[in-house]
C-alpha positions in Angstrom: -21.3 -78.7 34.2 -16.8 -77.0 35.0 -16.1 -79.2 32.3 -19.1 -78.3 29.4 -17.8 -74.3 29.7 -14.8 -75.1 29.5 -15.3 -77.2 26.4 -17.2 -74.3 24.8 -14.6 -72.2 25.5 -11.6 -73.6 24.0 -13.7 -74.5 21.1 -14.6 -71.3 20.5 -10.6 -70.1 21.3 -9.4 -72.8 18.4 -12.2 -71.5 16.2 -11.0 -67.8 16.6 -7.5 -69.6 15.9 -8.6 -71.0 12.3 -7.0 -69.7 9.5 -10.5 -69.3 7.4 -11.9 -66.3 10.1 -8.1 -64.5 9.8 -8.8 -64.4 5.7 -11.6 -63.6 6.3 -10.3 -60.6 8.4 -7.9 -59.5 6.5 -9.8 -59.0 3.0 -12.7 -57.9 4.7 -9.5 -55.1 6.2 -8.0 -54.8 2.0 -11.3 -54.1 1.1 -11.4 -51.0 3.7 -7.9 -50.5 2.1 -8.8 -50.5 -1.4 -12.3 -48.4 -1.1 -10.1 -45.1 1.6 -7.6 -45.2 -1.8 -10.6 -45.1 -4.0 -13.2 -42.8 -2.8 -11.8 -38.4 -3.4 -13.1 -35.7 -2.5 -15.1 -33.9 -6.3 -16.9 -30.8 -4.6 -18.0 -29.4 -1.0 -21.4 -27.6 -1.1 -21.8 -25.7 1.2 -19.8 -23.1 3.7 -19.3 -22.3 7.4 -17.8 -19.0 7.5 -19.3 -17.1 10.6 -17.4 -14.0 9.6 -15.0 -12.5 7.2 -11.9 -14.1 9.0 -13.6 -17.2 7.1 -13.3 -16.1 4.1 -9.8 -14.8 2.1 -8.7 -14.4 -1.1 -5.5 -14.2 -3.1 -5.3 -11.2 -5.4 -2.9 -12.7 -7.7 -4.2 -15.6 -8.9 -8.2 -14.5 -7.7 -7.6 -17.8 -5.9 -11.3 -17.6 -3.0 -10.6 -20.2 0.2 -13.0 -20.8 2.4 -13.8 -23.0 5.3 -17.1 -25.9 5.4 -16.1 -27.9 7.7 -12.4 -29.2 8.4 -12.2 -28.7 4.6 -10.5 -26.0 3.4 -12.1 -25.3 0.2 -9.6 -23.5 -3.4 -12.4 -22.2 -5.4 -11.4 -21.2 -8.7 -14.1 -18.3 -10.5 -12.4 -18.3 -13.6 -12.2 -22.3 -14.4 -15.0 -22.9 -12.3 -13.0 -25.4 -10.4 -12.6 -26.4 -6.5 -8.9 -28.4 -4.5 -9.4 -29.1 -1.2 -6.9 -29.3 1.9 -8.4 -31.8 4.5 -7.2 -30.8 7.7 -5.8 -34.3 9.5 -6.5 -32.9 13.3 -10.8 -32.9 11.7 -11.2 -30.2 13.8 -13.5 -27.3 12.4 -11.6 -24.3 10.7 -12.6 -21.0 12.4 -10.2 -18.5 10.1 -7.9 -18.7 7.1 -5.0 -15.9 5.6 -3.5 -16.0 2.3 0.5 -14.7 2.3 0.9 -12.2 0.7 2.6 -14.1 -2.8 -0.7 -16.3 -2.3 2.0 -19.6 -1.7 1.1 -20.1 1.8 -2.3 -20.8 3.8 -2.9 -20.3 7.5 -5.6 -21.7 9.1 -6.7 -21.9 12.6 -9.0 -23.7 14.3 -11.5 -24.8 17.2 -11.8 -27.3 19.6 -9.4 -28.3 22.7 -6.5 -27.4 21.8 -5.7 -26.3 18.7 -3.0 -25.1 16.5 -3.1 -22.6 13.3 -1.8 -24.6 10.8 0.5 -23.3 7.4 -0.5 -25.2 4.0 1.5 -25.0 1.1 -1.2 -23.7 -1.3 0.1 -25.4 -5.0 1.1 -28.4 -3.3 -2.1 -28.6 -0.5 0.0 -30.3 2.5 0.8 -28.7 6.2 4.5 -26.9 6.2 4.4 -25.5 9.5 2.3 -26.4 12.8 1.8 -24.5 16.0 -0.2 -25.1 19.4 0.3 -22.8 21.7 -3.6 -21.8 22.1 -5.9 -23.9 24.4 -9.5 -22.9 23.0 -10.1 -22.2 20.1 -8.4 -19.5 17.3 -10.9 -17.0 16.2 -8.2 -14.8 13.7 -5.2 -15.4 12.0 -2.3 -12.9 9.2 0.0 -13.4 7.4 2.1 -9.5 8.0 3.0 -7.7 4.8 6.9 -9.8 4.9 5.6 -13.4 4.8 7.7 -13.5 8.0 5.2 -13.7 10.9 1.8 -14.7 11.1 -0.5 -13.3 14.4 -3.1 -15.8 15.9 -5.7 -14.4 18.0 -7.7 -16.7 20.3 -11.1 -17.0 21.5 -12.3 -14.9 23.8 -11.8 -17.7 26.8 -8.2 -18.4 25.3 -6.9 -14.7 25.8 -3.7 -14.8 24.0 -2.6 -13.1 20.9 0.9 -14.9 19.5 3.1 -13.9 16.6 4.6 -17.1 15.6 7.3 -16.8 12.9 6.3 -19.9 11.7 9.4 -20.8 9.6 11.6 -21.0 13.2 8.2 -22.4 14.5 9.1 -20.4 17.4 6.6 -18.1 19.7 8.5 -14.9 19.0 6.5 -12.1 21.2 3.0 -13.3 22.7 0.3 -11.3 25.4 -3.1 -11.1 26.9 -6.3 -10.1 25.4 -9.4 -9.8 27.2 -12.2 -8.8 24.5 -13.4 -11.1 22.7 -11.9 -10.0 19.2 -13.2 -10.3 15.9 -10.4 -9.5 12.9 -7.0 -8.6 12.5 -5.1 -6.8 10.3 -0.7 -6.1 9.9 0.4 -2.5 9.3 2.4 -2.1 5.2 4.9 -1.1 7.0 4.7 -5.1 9.4 5.6 -2.4 12.9 2.4 -2.6 14.3 -1.3 -4.9 14.2 -4.1 -4.6 15.6 -7.0 -6.0 15.9 -10.7 -5.5 16.5 -13.2 -6.6 18.8 -16.4 -6.0 21.4 -15.8 -2.7 22.4 -11.9 -3.3 22.0 -10.0 -1.6 19.4 -6.3 -1.9 20.3 -2.6 -1.7 18.6 0.0 -4.1 18.6 4.0 -3.0 18.5 6.0 -5.3 17.8 9.8 -4.5 17.9 11.9 -6.7 15.0 15.1 -6.0 15.8 13.6 -7.3 19.7 12.5 -10.2 18.2 15.4 -11.6 16.0 18.2 -11.3 18.4 16.2 -12.7 21.9 15.6 -16.8 21.4 12.8 -16.8 24.2 9.4 -15.1 23.6 8.9 -11.5 24.6 6.7 -9.2 26.1 4.0 -7.6 22.8 3.6 -4.0 23.7 -0.2 -3.8 23.1 -2.3 0.6 23.2 -5.6 0.6 23.3 -7.2 2.6 20.4 -8.6 6.2 21.9 -12.8 5.6 21.4 -14.7 8.1 22.7 -18.3 8.4 21.9 -17.9 5.1 20.2 -16.6 3.2 23.2 -19.5 1.1 23.7 -20.1 -0.3 20.0 -18.8 -3.8 18.6 -15.8 -3.4 15.6 -16.8 -6.4 13.3 -13.8 -5.5 11.2 -10.2 -3.7 11.0 -7.7 -3.2 7.9 -4.9 -0.9 8.1 -4.7 1.6 5.8 -2.2 1.8 2.6 0.1 3.8 0.2 -0.4 7.8 1.1 -3.2 7.0 4.3 -0.9 4.4 5.7 -1.0 5.6 9.4 -4.7 5.0 9.2 -6.6 2.3 10.3 -10.2 1.7 9.0 -13.3 -0.2 11.5 -16.3 -0.9 11.0 -19.2 -1.3 13.6 -21.9 -4.1 13.3 -24.2 -0.7 14.3 -23.1 0.6 10.4 -20.2 3.6 10.8 -16.8 3.8 9.0 -14.6 4.8 11.2 -10.9 6.5 11.5 -8.0 5.7 13.7 -5.0 8.6 13.5 -1.3 7.4 13.9 -2.4 8.6 17.2 -4.3 5.8 17.7 -7.4 8.4 18.2 -11.2 7.9 16.7 -10.5 10.8 14.4 -13.4 10.7 12.0 -16.5 8.3 11.2 -19.7 8.5 8.9 -22.9 6.5 8.4 -22.8 3.3 6.3 -26.8 3.2 6.0 -27.4 0.5 6.9 -29.2 -2.0 9.3 -24.9 -4.1 9.7 -21.7 -3.9 8.8 -19.8 -7.5 8.2 -16.9 -6.9 6.3 -13.7 -3.7 5.4 -11.2 -3.6 2.7 -8.9 -0.7 2.2 -6.4 -0.3 -1.1 -4.7 2.9 -1.7 -7.8 3.6 -3.5 -10.9 3.2 -2.0 -12.8 1.0 0.7 -15.2 -1.7 0.0 -17.8 -2.1 3.2 -20.0 -4.8 3.1 -22.2 -4.9 4.4 -26.5 -6.7 4.7 -28.4 -7.5 2.2 -25.8 -8.1 0.1 -24.6 -4.5 0.2 -20.9 -3.0 -0.8 -20.3 0.4 -0.4 -17.1 2.2 -1.2 -15.5 5.3 0.2 -12.7 7.2 -0.4 -10.0 6.4 1.9 -8.5 10.8 2.2 -11.4 11.8 3.8 -13.9 9.1 4.1 -16.5 10.8 1.5 -19.1 8.1 -0.4 -18.3 7.7 -3.7 -20.9 4.5 -4.6 -22.4 1.0 -3.9 -21.8 -1.8 -6.3 -25.0 -3.6 -8.0 -25.8 -6.6 -6.5 -24.8 -10.0 -7.6 -28.3 -11.6 -9.8 -30.2 -14.1 -7.9 -29.4 -17.9 -8.0 -31.2 -19.1 -11.6 -31.5 -16.2 -12.7 -30.6 -15.8 -16.8 -27.9 -12.6 -17.5 -29.0 -12.8 -21.2 -32.4 -11.9 -20.7 -32.0 -8.4 -18.9 -31.9 -5.9 -21.0 -32.1 -3.2 -19.0 -29.9 -2.5 -15.8 -30.5 -1.1 -12.2 -29.6 1.8 -10.3 -29.0 0.1 -6.6 -30.2 3.4 -3.9 -28.3 4.8 -1.9 
């Protein structure tokens, strides 16, 4: 029996060594390589955005970026065409933001040891990578000068980093104990603000110190004075522009639009008259608040006076040419 067993084993070994078997393996491998080179991603159906931090728009080109799993979709509304950035780590994209000039896109991801990545939008290729978070990246943002990127980790990560991305170094860092939902840079790049659950915090960046010191310096943070709104969930934040550059605007999930002064004091707030408020965008002349059921409210940043409610987009499949009457949307 032992002799027969060794004979069978030797026959199997000889068979595996035969040229015909190797040729078949090579052909199968070549077919896989040929198939991968021919298959390209043409169109993505669906979206995995969980908040305002997962949707970005380049104001210069009008290009819209949003995640779909491990893919970033770059959609041009003018051409009605998609381009795609594939995350090589295959980790789900959780947050993204354009640089002020629209040339670069920064992304954050989830999973163990996630990376903050910078992509060249035109080439759709990665140009920088930072791995300083452990569990996931909640939100990312470029500074107005595009010199720095700020990234905030998930609640269990508890880290906020300021990254000089072209040098690939973290220039300032600190811990944050609350769940952060959004981040916004001031117009002069001197500070940025994070918003979250019972959380509004102003982080001050001393550019002269971070430029001279090679090591990571502690990031100075000061909490906003929330007063009677201290128990709210702040879903989004946007620093003021132009004449209101010293102010910071944010919204709560319960439907309040709030303004903080340059002293971090909650100065005033107004009701959005909605069940839920999701996102905010601020220009020199307007404040746009994204609310429930596709409602967008407009306010004056100088006094928080209500201006208008934008018309809702038409339902899918609606023949716009057949619509003859304009309907006003109630406030």
